[in-house]
Backbone atoms as SQL, in Angstrom:
CREATE TABLE atoms (id INTEGER PRIMARY KEY, chain TEXT, resi INTEGER, resn TEXT, atom TEXT, x REAL, y REAL, z REAL);
INSERT INTO atoms VALUES
  (1, 'A', 1, 'UNK', 'N', 5.377, 14.751, 14.401),
  (2, 'A', 1, 'UNK', 'CA', 5.834, 13.764, 13.536),
  (3, 'A', 1, 'UNK', 'C', 7.002, 13.837, 13.200),
  (4, 'A', 2, 'UNK', 'N', 7.731, 15.144, 13.091),
  (5, 'A', 2, 'UNK', 'CA', 8.806, 15.269, 12.891),
  (6, 'A', 2, 'UNK', 'C', 9.879, 14.738, 13.586),
  (7, 'A', 3, 'UNK', 'N', 10.777, 13.869, 12.971),
  (8, 'A', 3, 'UNK', 'CA', 11.872, 12.807, 13.655),
  (9, 'A', 3, 'UNK', 'C', 11.408, 11.497, 13.745),
  (10, 'A', 4, 'UNK', 'N', 10.086, 11.193, 13.702),
  (11, 'A', 4, 'UNK', 'CA', 9.573, 9.719, 13.852),
  (12, 'A', 4, 'UNK', 'C', 9.794, 9.117, 12.834),
  (13, 'A', 5, 'UNK', 'N', 10.364, 7.918, 12.945),
  (14, 'A', 5, 'UNK', 'CA', 10.857, 7.131, 11.456),
  (15, 'A', 5, 'UNK', 'C', 8.900, 6.225, 11.500),
  (16, 'A', 6, 'UNK', 'N', 8.851, 6.133, 10.330),
  (17, 'A', 6, 'UNK', 'CA', 7.744, 5.789, 9.615),
  (18, 'A', 6, 'UNK', 'C', 7.742, 4.853, 8.664),
  (19, 'A', 7, 'UNK', 'N', 6.687, 4.027, 7.989),
  (20, 'A', 7, 'UNK', 'CA', 6.967, 3.323, 7.257),
  (21, 'A', 7, 'UNK', 'C', 5.967, 3.359, 6.275),
  (22, 'A', 8, 'UNK', 'N', 5.827, 3.703, 4.927),
  (23, 'A', 8, 'UNK', 'CA', 4.812, 3.611, 3.879),
  (24, 'A', 8, 'UNK', 'C', 5.128, 2.904, 3.019),
  (25, 'A', 9, 'UNK', 'N', 3.971, 1.658, 2.665),
  (26, 'A', 9, 'UNK', 'CA', 4.288, 1.002, 1.452),
  (27, 'A', 9, 'UNK', 'C', 3.413, 0.956, 0.692),
  (28, 'A', 10, 'UNK', 'N', 3.872, 1.229, -0.558),
  (29, 'A', 10, 'UNK', 'CA', 2.894, 1.122, -1.797),
  (30, 'A', 10, 'UNK', 'C', 3.326, 0.501, -2.862),
  (31, 'A', 11, 'UNK', 'N', 2.131, -0.429, -3.430),
  (32, 'A', 11, 'UNK', 'CA', 2.628, -1.436, -4.304),
  (33, 'A', 11, 'UNK', 'C', 3.413, -0.939, -5.820),
  (34, 'A', 12, 'UNK', 'N', 4.217, -1.732, -6.292),
  (35, 'A', 12, 'UNK', 'CA', 4.365, -0.803, -7.912),
  (36, 'A', 12, 'UNK', 'C', 3.311, -0.901, -8.402),
  (37, 'A', 13, 'UNK', 'N', 2.404, -1.659, -8.423),
  (38, 'A', 13, 'UNK', 'CA', 1.149, -1.135, -9.207),
  (39, 'A', 13, 'UNK', 'C', 0.514, 0.441, -9.155),
  (40, 'A', 14, 'UNK', 'N', 0.575, 0.250, -8.013),
  (41, 'A', 14, 'UNK', 'CA', 0.044, 1.671, -7.509),
  (42, 'A', 14, 'UNK', 'C', 1.280, 2.748, -7.734),
  (43, 'A', 15, 'UNK', 'N', 2.209, 2.319, -7.611),
  (44, 'A', 15, 'UNK', 'CA', 3.334, 3.358, -8.097),
  (45, 'A', 15, 'UNK', 'C', 3.296, 3.710, -9.589),
  (46, 'A', 16, 'UNK', 'N', 3.277, 2.746, -10.231),
  (47, 'A', 16, 'UNK', 'CA', 3.234, 2.949, -11.872),
  (48, 'A', 16, 'UNK', 'C', 2.033, 3.792, -12.080),
  (49, 'A', 17, 'UNK', 'N', 0.775, 3.535, -11.637),
  (50, 'A', 17, 'UNK', 'CA', -0.587, 4.362, -12.003),
  (51, 'A', 17, 'UNK', 'C', -0.173, 5.553, -11.418),
  (52, 'A', 18, 'UNK', 'N', 0.400, 6.043, -10.300),
  (53, 'A', 18, 'UNK', 'CA', 0.768, 7.398, -9.969),
  (54, 'A', 18, 'UNK', 'C', 1.567, 7.850, -10.905),
  (55, 'A', 19, 'UNK', 'N', 2.781, 7.210, -11.278),
  (56, 'A', 19, 'UNK', 'CA', 3.739, 7.716, -11.852),
  (57, 'A', 19, 'UNK', 'C', 3.206, 8.081, -13.429),
  (58, 'A', 20, 'UNK', 'N', 2.162, 7.392, -13.999),
  (59, 'A', 20, 'UNK', 'CA', 1.760, 7.421, -15.352),
  (60, 'A', 20, 'UNK', 'C', 1.256, 8.651, -15.395),
  (61, 'A', 21, 'UNK', 'N', 0.434, 9.290, -14.045),
  (62, 'A', 21, 'UNK', 'CA', -0.308, 10.548, -14.279),
  (63, 'A', 21, 'UNK', 'C', 0.348, 11.808, -14.207),
  (64, 'A', 22, 'UNK', 'N', 1.899, 11.781, -14.333),
  (65, 'A', 22, 'UNK', 'CA', 3.003, 12.876, -14.704),
  (66, 'A', 22, 'UNK', 'C', 3.250, 12.723, -16.107),
  (67, 'A', 23, 'UNK', 'N', 2.561, 12.041, -17.185),
  (68, 'A', 23, 'UNK', 'CA', 2.535, 12.154, -18.403),
  (69, 'A', 23, 'UNK', 'C', 1.586, 13.211, -18.858),
  (70, 'A', 24, 'UNK', 'N', 1.740, 14.098, -19.693),
  (71, 'A', 24, 'UNK', 'CA', 0.550, 14.972, -19.948),
  (72, 'A', 24, 'UNK', 'C', -0.562, 14.206, -20.618),
  (73, 'A', 25, 'UNK', 'N', -0.460, 13.525, -21.607),
  (74, 'A', 25, 'UNK', 'CA', -1.542, 13.082, -21.889),
  (75, 'A', 25, 'UNK', 'C', -2.505, 12.188, -21.056),
  (76, 'A', 26, 'UNK', 'N', -2.078, 11.357, -19.836),
  (77, 'A', 26, 'UNK', 'CA', -2.878, 10.939, -19.163),
  (78, 'A', 26, 'UNK', 'C', -3.525, 11.949, -18.339),
  (79, 'A', 27, 'UNK', 'N', -5.094, 11.549, -18.216),
  (80, 'A', 27, 'UNK', 'CA', -5.640, 12.231, -17.254),
  (81, 'A', 27, 'UNK', 'C', -5.936, 11.810, -16.081),
  (82, 'A', 28, 'UNK', 'N', -6.219, 10.321, -15.828),
  (83, 'A', 28, 'UNK', 'CA', -6.298, 9.414, -14.868),
  (84, 'A', 28, 'UNK', 'C', -5.749, 8.051, -15.123),
  (85, 'A', 29, 'UNK', 'N', -5.142, 7.267, -13.969),
  (86, 'A', 29, 'UNK', 'CA', -4.542, 5.891, -14.043),
  (87, 'A', 29, 'UNK', 'C', -4.895, 5.629, -12.644),
  (88, 'A', 30, 'UNK', 'N', -5.922, 4.415, -12.751),
  (89, 'A', 30, 'UNK', 'CA', -6.612, 3.904, -11.518),
  (90, 'A', 30, 'UNK', 'C', -6.378, 2.809, -11.274),
  (91, 'A', 31, 'UNK', 'N', -5.928, 2.356, -10.278),
  (92, 'A', 31, 'UNK', 'CA', -5.897, 0.468, -10.162),
  (93, 'A', 31, 'UNK', 'C', -7.208, 0.166, -9.698),
  (94, 'A', 32, 'UNK', 'N', -7.425, -0.848, -10.428),
  (95, 'A', 32, 'UNK', 'CA', -8.985, -1.260, -10.441),
  (96, 'A', 32, 'UNK', 'C', -8.809, -2.352, -9.157),
  (97, 'A', 33, 'UNK', 'N', -9.902, -2.943, -8.772),
  (98, 'A', 33, 'UNK', 'CA', -10.155, -3.977, -8.014),
  (99, 'A', 33, 'UNK', 'C', -9.501, -5.331, -8.386),
  (100, 'A', 34, 'UNK', 'N', -9.419, -5.396, -9.630),
  (101, 'A', 34, 'UNK', 'CA', -8.658, -6.739, -10.273),
  (102, 'A', 34, 'UNK', 'C', -7.163, -6.623, -10.208),
  (103, 'A', 35, 'UNK', 'N', -6.795, -5.378, -10.035),
  (104, 'A', 35, 'UNK', 'CA', -5.112, -5.259, -10.064),
  (105, 'A', 35, 'UNK', 'C', -4.804, -4.490, -11.377),
  (106, 'A', 36, 'UNK', 'N', -5.779, -4.499, -12.433),
  (107, 'A', 36, 'UNK', 'CA', -5.416, -3.628, -13.721),
  (108, 'A', 36, 'UNK', 'C', -5.316, -2.151, -13.379),
  (109, 'A', 37, 'UNK', 'N', -4.595, -1.540, -14.388),
  (110, 'A', 37, 'UNK', 'CA', -4.476, 0.049, -14.442),
  (111, 'A', 37, 'UNK', 'C', -5.520, 0.713, -15.586),
  (112, 'A', 38, 'UNK', 'N', -6.601, 1.283, -15.110),
  (113, 'A', 38, 'UNK', 'CA', -7.639, 1.894, -16.009),
  (114, 'A', 38, 'UNK', 'C', -6.899, 3.175, -16.403),
  (115, 'A', 39, 'UNK', 'N', -6.887, 3.570, -17.533),
  (116, 'A', 39, 'UNK', 'CA', -5.719, 4.753, -17.914),
  (117, 'A', 39, 'UNK', 'C', -6.744, 5.394, -19.132),
  (118, 'A', 40, 'UNK', 'N', -7.223, 6.738, -18.506),
  (119, 'A', 40, 'UNK', 'CA', -8.122, 8.008, -19.369),
  (120, 'A', 40, 'UNK', 'C', -6.853, 8.764, -19.913),
  (121, 'A', 41, 'UNK', 'N', -7.038, 9.148, -21.125),
  (122, 'A', 41, 'UNK', 'CA', -6.026, 9.902, -22.064),
  (123, 'A', 41, 'UNK', 'C', -6.840, 10.941, -22.404),
  (124, 'A', 42, 'UNK', 'N', -6.068, 12.316, -22.706),
  (125, 'A', 42, 'UNK', 'CA', -6.496, 13.183, -23.671),
  (126, 'A', 42, 'UNK', 'C', -5.777, 13.441, -24.181),
  (127, 'A', 43, 'UNK', 'N', -6.000, 13.222, -25.793),
  (128, 'A', 43, 'UNK', 'CA', -5.164, 13.542, -26.855),
  (129, 'A', 43, 'UNK', 'C', -5.845, 14.588, -27.735),
  (130, 'A', 44, 'UNK', 'N', -4.859, 15.375, -28.335),
  (131, 'A', 44, 'UNK', 'CA', -5.387, 16.282, -29.445),
  (132, 'A', 44, 'UNK', 'C', -4.802, 16.275, -31.114),
  (133, 'A', 45, 'UNK', 'N', -5.121, 16.799, -31.682),
  (134, 'A', 45, 'UNK', 'CA', -4.652, 16.604, -33.181),
  (135, 'A', 45, 'UNK', 'C', -2.966, 16.641, -33.268),
  (136, 'A', 46, 'UNK', 'N', -2.127, 17.098, -32.116),
  (137, 'A', 46, 'UNK', 'CA', -0.709, 17.084, -32.296),
  (138, 'A', 46, 'UNK', 'C', -0.346, 15.960, -31.378),
  (139, 'A', 47, 'UNK', 'N', -1.068, 15.054, -31.174),
  (140, 'A', 47, 'UNK', 'CA', -0.600, 13.792, -30.194),
  (141, 'A', 47, 'UNK', 'C', 0.364, 12.846, -31.286),
  (142, 'A', 48, 'UNK', 'N', 1.563, 12.658, -30.528),
  (143, 'A', 48, 'UNK', 'CA', 2.426, 11.970, -31.295),
  (144, 'A', 48, 'UNK', 'C', 2.685, 10.565, -30.609),
  (145, 'A', 49, 'UNK', 'N', 2.205, 9.256, -31.223),
  (146, 'A', 49, 'UNK', 'CA', 1.831, 8.050, -30.512),
  (147, 'A', 49, 'UNK', 'C', 3.517, 7.723, -30.015),
  (148, 'A', 50, 'UNK', 'N', 4.091, 7.847, -30.995),
  (149, 'A', 50, 'UNK', 'CA', 5.717, 7.239, -31.009),
  (150, 'A', 50, 'UNK', 'C', 6.241, 8.061, -29.517),
  (151, 'A', 51, 'UNK', 'N', 6.272, 9.224, -29.637),
  (152, 'A', 51, 'UNK', 'CA', 6.555, 9.889, -28.311),
  (153, 'A', 51, 'UNK', 'C', 5.904, 9.455, -27.006),
  (154, 'A', 52, 'UNK', 'N', 4.327, 9.146, -27.235),
  (155, 'A', 52, 'UNK', 'CA', 3.711, 8.766, -25.718),
  (156, 'A', 52, 'UNK', 'C', 4.605, 7.241, -25.448),
  (157, 'A', 53, 'UNK', 'N', 4.595, 6.340, -26.455),
  (158, 'A', 53, 'UNK', 'CA', 5.128, 4.930, -26.568),
  (159, 'A', 53, 'UNK', 'C', 6.291, 5.301, -25.679),
  (160, 'A', 54, 'UNK', 'N', 7.363, 6.178, -25.939),
  (161, 'A', 54, 'UNK', 'CA', 8.582, 6.072, -25.423),
  (162, 'A', 54, 'UNK', 'C', 8.377, 6.454, -23.765),
  (163, 'A', 55, 'UNK', 'N', 7.386, 7.587, -23.728),
  (164, 'A', 55, 'UNK', 'CA', 7.225, 7.869, -22.535),
  (165, 'A', 55, 'UNK', 'C', 6.910, 6.918, -21.267),
  (166, 'A', 56, 'UNK', 'N', 5.947, 6.149, -21.829),
  (167, 'A', 56, 'UNK', 'CA', 5.300, 5.003, -21.213),
  (168, 'A', 56, 'UNK', 'C', 6.401, 4.184, -20.822),
  (169, 'A', 57, 'UNK', 'N', 7.207, 3.747, -21.802),
  (170, 'A', 57, 'UNK', 'CA', 8.138, 2.797, -21.524),
  (171, 'A', 57, 'UNK', 'C', 9.195, 3.121, -20.669),
  (172, 'A', 58, 'UNK', 'N', 9.613, 4.185, -20.536),
  (173, 'A', 58, 'UNK', 'CA', 10.429, 5.130, -19.595),
  (174, 'A', 58, 'UNK', 'C', 9.888, 4.647, -18.260),
  (175, 'A', 59, 'UNK', 'N', 8.754, 5.250, -17.965),
  (176, 'A', 59, 'UNK', 'CA', 8.171, 5.080, -16.788),
  (177, 'A', 59, 'UNK', 'C', 7.994, 3.711, -16.572),
  (178, 'A', 60, 'UNK', 'N', 7.730, 2.874, -17.064),
  (179, 'A', 60, 'UNK', 'CA', 7.454, 1.533, -16.570),
  (180, 'A', 60, 'UNK', 'C', 9.198, 0.996, -16.261),
  (181, 'A', 61, 'UNK', 'N', 10.343, 1.285, -17.085),
  (182, 'A', 61, 'UNK', 'CA', 11.251, 0.948, -16.989),
  (183, 'A', 61, 'UNK', 'C', 11.731, 1.454, -15.475),
  (184, 'A', 62, 'UNK', 'N', 11.445, 2.467, -15.082),
  (185, 'A', 62, 'UNK', 'CA', 11.511, 3.319, -13.516),
  (186, 'A', 62, 'UNK', 'C', 11.202, 2.402, -12.643),
  (187, 'A', 63, 'UNK', 'N', 9.715, 2.390, -12.896),
  (188, 'A', 63, 'UNK', 'CA', 9.004, 1.496, -11.821),
  (189, 'A', 63, 'UNK', 'C', 9.538, 0.100, -11.572),
  (190, 'A', 64, 'UNK', 'N', 9.918, -0.272, -12.688),
  (191, 'A', 64, 'UNK', 'CA', 10.551, -1.956, -12.549),
  (192, 'A', 64, 'UNK', 'C', 11.962, -1.996, -11.736),
  (193, 'A', 65, 'UNK', 'N', 12.646, -0.646, -11.769),
  (194, 'A', 65, 'UNK', 'CA', 13.528, -0.713, -11.015),
  (195, 'A', 65, 'UNK', 'C', 13.590, -0.426, -9.625),
  (196, 'A', 66, 'UNK', 'N', 12.473, -0.049, -8.985),
  (197, 'A', 66, 'UNK', 'CA', 12.319, -0.268, -7.870),
  (198, 'A', 66, 'UNK', 'C', 12.419, -1.434, -7.042),
  (199, 'A', 67, 'UNK', 'N', 12.993, -1.734, -5.881),
  (200, 'A', 67, 'UNK', 'CA', 13.140, -2.774, -5.218),
  (201, 'A', 67, 'UNK', 'C', 12.135, -3.177, -5.096),
  (202, 'A', 68, 'UNK', 'N', 11.664, -4.642, -4.947),
  (203, 'A', 68, 'UNK', 'CA', 10.205, -5.077, -4.462),
  (204, 'A', 68, 'UNK', 'C', 10.436, -4.885, -3.099),
  (205, 'A', 69, 'UNK', 'N', 9.194, -4.746, -2.393),
  (206, 'A', 69, 'UNK', 'CA', 9.040, -4.600, -0.900),
  (207, 'A', 69, 'UNK', 'C', 9.455, -6.115, -0.289),
  (208, 'A', 70, 'UNK', 'N', 10.168, -6.121, 0.544),
  (209, 'A', 70, 'UNK', 'CA', 10.633, -7.462, 1.125),
  (210, 'A', 70, 'UNK', 'C', 10.192, -7.370, 2.419),
  (211, 'A', 71, 'UNK', 'N', 8.988, -6.492, 3.209),
  (212, 'A', 71, 'UNK', 'CA', 8.704, -6.565, 4.489),
  (213, 'A', 71, 'UNK', 'C', 9.557, -5.435, 5.180),
  (214, 'A', 72, 'UNK', 'N', 8.837, -5.151, 6.319),
  (215, 'A', 72, 'UNK', 'CA', 9.595, -3.904, 7.018),
  (216, 'A', 72, 'UNK', 'C', 10.645, -4.268, 7.463),
  (217, 'A', 73, 'UNK', 'N', 11.844, -3.556, 8.033),
  (218, 'A', 73, 'UNK', 'CA', 13.019, -4.127, 8.666),
  (219, 'A', 73, 'UNK', 'C', 12.858, -4.633, 9.810),
  (220, 'A', 74, 'UNK', 'N', 13.823, -5.250, 10.182),
  (221, 'A', 74, 'UNK', 'CA', 13.340, -5.993, 11.744),
  (222, 'A', 74, 'UNK', 'C', 12.928, -5.412, 12.833),
  (223, 'A', 75, 'UNK', 'N', 13.357, -4.011, 12.835),
  (224, 'A', 75, 'UNK', 'CA', 13.058, -3.548, 14.177),
  (225, 'A', 75, 'UNK', 'C', 11.576, -3.159, 14.037),
  (226, 'A', 76, 'UNK', 'N', 11.114, -2.748, 12.813),
  (227, 'A', 76, 'UNK', 'CA', 9.675, -2.488, 12.949),
  (228, 'A', 76, 'UNK', 'C', 9.075, -3.723, 13.011),
  (229, 'A', 77, 'UNK', 'N', 9.500, -4.901, 12.515),
  (230, 'A', 77, 'UNK', 'CA', 8.577, -5.999, 12.541),
  (231, 'A', 77, 'UNK', 'C', 8.365, -6.554, 13.915),
  (232, 'A', 78, 'UNK', 'N', 9.644, -6.493, 14.835),
  (233, 'A', 78, 'UNK', 'CA', 9.375, -6.781, 16.227),
  (234, 'A', 78, 'UNK', 'C', 8.611, -5.867, 17.145),
  (235, 'A', 79, 'UNK', 'N', 8.637, -4.641, 16.954),
  (236, 'A', 79, 'UNK', 'CA', 7.667, -3.856, 17.432),
  (237, 'A', 79, 'UNK', 'C', 6.201, -4.058, 16.740),
  (238, 'A', 80, 'UNK', 'N', 5.798, -4.378, 15.557),
  (239, 'A', 80, 'UNK', 'CA', 4.675, -4.669, 15.263),
  (240, 'A', 80, 'UNK', 'C', 4.425, -5.823, 15.848),
  (241, 'A', 81, 'UNK', 'N', 5.341, -7.063, 16.179),
  (242, 'A', 81, 'UNK', 'CA', 4.980, -8.226, 16.544),
  (243, 'A', 81, 'UNK', 'C', 4.702, -8.044, 18.267),
  (244, 'A', 82, 'UNK', 'N', 5.276, -7.171, 18.662),
  (245, 'A', 82, 'UNK', 'CA', 4.930, -7.200, 20.202),
  (246, 'A', 82, 'UNK', 'C', 3.944, -6.502, 20.528),
  (247, 'A', 83, 'UNK', 'N', 3.473, -5.400, 20.057),
  (248, 'A', 83, 'UNK', 'CA', 2.094, -4.840, 19.702),
  (249, 'A', 83, 'UNK', 'C', 0.885, -5.612, 19.632),
  (250, 'A', 84, 'UNK', 'N', 1.173, -6.362, 18.368),
  (251, 'A', 84, 'UNK', 'CA', 0.133, -7.612, 18.234),
  (252, 'A', 84, 'UNK', 'C', -0.169, -8.505, 19.279),
  (253, 'A', 85, 'UNK', 'N', 1.379, -8.754, 20.107),
  (254, 'A', 85, 'UNK', 'CA', 1.025, -9.898, 21.112),
  (255, 'A', 85, 'UNK', 'C', 0.466, -9.107, 22.401),
  (256, 'A', 86, 'UNK', 'N', 0.354, -7.872, 22.462),
  (257, 'A', 86, 'UNK', 'CA', 0.184, -7.137, 23.367),
  (258, 'A', 86, 'UNK', 'C', -1.303, -7.157, 23.441),
  (259, 'A', 87, 'UNK', 'N', -1.994, -6.758, 22.198),
  (260, 'A', 87, 'UNK', 'CA', -3.552, -6.641, 21.806),
  (261, 'A', 87, 'UNK', 'C', -4.049, -8.081, 21.920),
  (262, 'A', 88, 'UNK', 'N', -3.372, -9.059, 21.577),
  (263, 'A', 88, 'UNK', 'CA', -3.766, -10.455, 21.915),
  (264, 'A', 88, 'UNK', 'C', -4.171, -11.163, 23.284),
  (265, 'A', 89, 'UNK', 'N', -3.028, -10.584, 24.288),
  (266, 'A', 89, 'UNK', 'CA', -3.050, -10.651, 25.607),
  (267, 'A', 89, 'UNK', 'C', -4.069, -10.008, 26.516),
  (268, 'A', 90, 'UNK', 'N', -4.387, -8.733, 25.716),
  (269, 'A', 90, 'UNK', 'CA', -5.273, -7.901, 26.434),
  (270, 'A', 90, 'UNK', 'C', -6.845, -8.658, 25.998),
  (271, 'A', 91, 'UNK', 'N', -7.005, -9.097, 25.020),
  (272, 'A', 91, 'UNK', 'CA', -8.196, -9.707, 24.543),
  (273, 'A', 91, 'UNK', 'C', -8.547, -11.058, 25.305),
  (274, 'A', 92, 'UNK', 'N', -7.171, -11.921, 25.670),
  (275, 'A', 92, 'UNK', 'CA', -7.337, -13.009, 26.336),
  (276, 'A', 92, 'UNK', 'C', -7.638, -12.645, 27.883),
  (277, 'A', 93, 'UNK', 'N', -7.119, -11.471, 28.099),
  (278, 'A', 93, 'UNK', 'CA', -7.430, -11.332, 29.569),
  (279, 'A', 93, 'UNK', 'C', -8.494, -10.829, 29.719),
  (280, 'A', 94, 'UNK', 'N', -9.625, -10.051, 28.548),
  (281, 'A', 94, 'UNK', 'CA', -10.682, -9.832, 28.839),
  (282, 'A', 94, 'UNK', 'C', -11.719, -10.812, 28.669),
  (283, 'A', 95, 'UNK', 'N', -11.214, -11.745, 28.137),
  (284, 'A', 95, 'UNK', 'CA', -12.139, -13.344, 28.084),
  (285, 'A', 95, 'UNK', 'C', -12.171, -13.888, 29.194),
  (286, 'A', 96, 'UNK', 'N', -11.044, -13.954, 30.061),
  (287, 'A', 96, 'UNK', 'CA', -10.768, -14.713, 31.194),
  (288, 'A', 96, 'UNK', 'C', -11.708, -13.941, 32.450),
  (289, 'A', 97, 'UNK', 'N', -11.204, -12.775, 32.431),
  (290, 'A', 97, 'UNK', 'CA', -12.283, -11.970, 33.465),
  (291, 'A', 97, 'UNK', 'C', -13.775, -11.830, 33.020),
  (292, 'A', 98, 'UNK', 'N', -14.295, -12.525, 31.763),
  (293, 'A', 98, 'UNK', 'CA', -15.583, -12.390, 31.572),
  (294, 'A', 98, 'UNK', 'C', -16.256, -13.680, 32.148),
  (295, 'A', 99, 'UNK', 'N', -15.340, -14.690, 31.838),
  (296, 'A', 99, 'UNK', 'CA', -15.566, -16.093, 32.285),
  (297, 'A', 99, 'UNK', 'C', -15.556, -16.166, 33.902),
  (298, 'A', 100, 'UNK', 'N', -14.451, -15.572, 34.679),
  (299, 'A', 100, 'UNK', 'CA', -14.578, -15.683, 36.023),
  (300, 'A', 100, 'UNK', 'C', -15.610, -14.715, 36.685),
  (301, 'A', 101, 'UNK', 'N', -16.397, -13.560, 36.060),
  (302, 'A', 101, 'UNK', 'CA', -17.289, -12.858, 36.324),
  (303, 'A', 101, 'UNK', 'C', -18.425, -13.707, 36.307),
  (304, 'A', 102, 'UNK', 'N', -18.922, -14.422, 34.880),
  (305, 'A', 102, 'UNK', 'CA', -19.951, -15.447, 34.859),
  (306, 'A', 102, 'UNK', 'C', -20.031, -16.562, 36.185),
  (307, 'A', 103, 'UNK', 'N', -18.683, -17.060, 36.231),
  (308, 'A', 103, 'UNK', 'CA', -18.481, -18.081, 37.077),
  (309, 'A', 103, 'UNK', 'C', -18.690, -17.619, 38.584),
  (310, 'A', 104, 'UNK', 'N', -18.551, -16.563, 38.899),
  (311, 'A', 104, 'UNK', 'CA', -18.847, -16.136, 40.487),
  (312, 'A', 104, 'UNK', 'C', -20.351, -15.573, 40.152),
  (313, 'A', 105, 'UNK', 'N', -20.923, -15.310, 39.392),
  (314, 'A', 105, 'UNK', 'CA', -22.564, -14.991, 39.310),
  (315, 'A', 105, 'UNK', 'C', -23.112, -16.169, 39.602),
  (316, 'A', 106, 'UNK', 'N', -22.684, -17.410, 39.119),
  (317, 'A', 106, 'UNK', 'CA', -23.726, -18.702, 39.003),
  (318, 'A', 106, 'UNK', 'C', -23.596, -19.353, 40.610),
  (319, 'A', 107, 'UNK', 'N', -24.545, -19.529, 41.197),
  (320, 'A', 107, 'UNK', 'CA', -24.958, -20.208, 42.344),
  (321, 'A', 107, 'UNK', 'C', -24.441, -21.684, 42.290);
């Protein structure tokens, strides 16, 4: 795969959840089926809420600064469309062949 161009798409919600796990007090940050982020924290007697809020704010700001996904670049899109068209043609050809086989078998 070295040297092969690939595309990986991650939603900003997933990116935010993943980035939150880099904060020391965050044990788990999972995106729920409804699109919310469920966060489990591990705090102790020395937990500083103001510092924690600052870290959360910085993470959210960085993630919001990430450009929204606007789809794959045109070369990837055209490649995917031609692959999809080839798959549709294969299915259509199989259907035509099946009908022709049934028609030939019918007396």
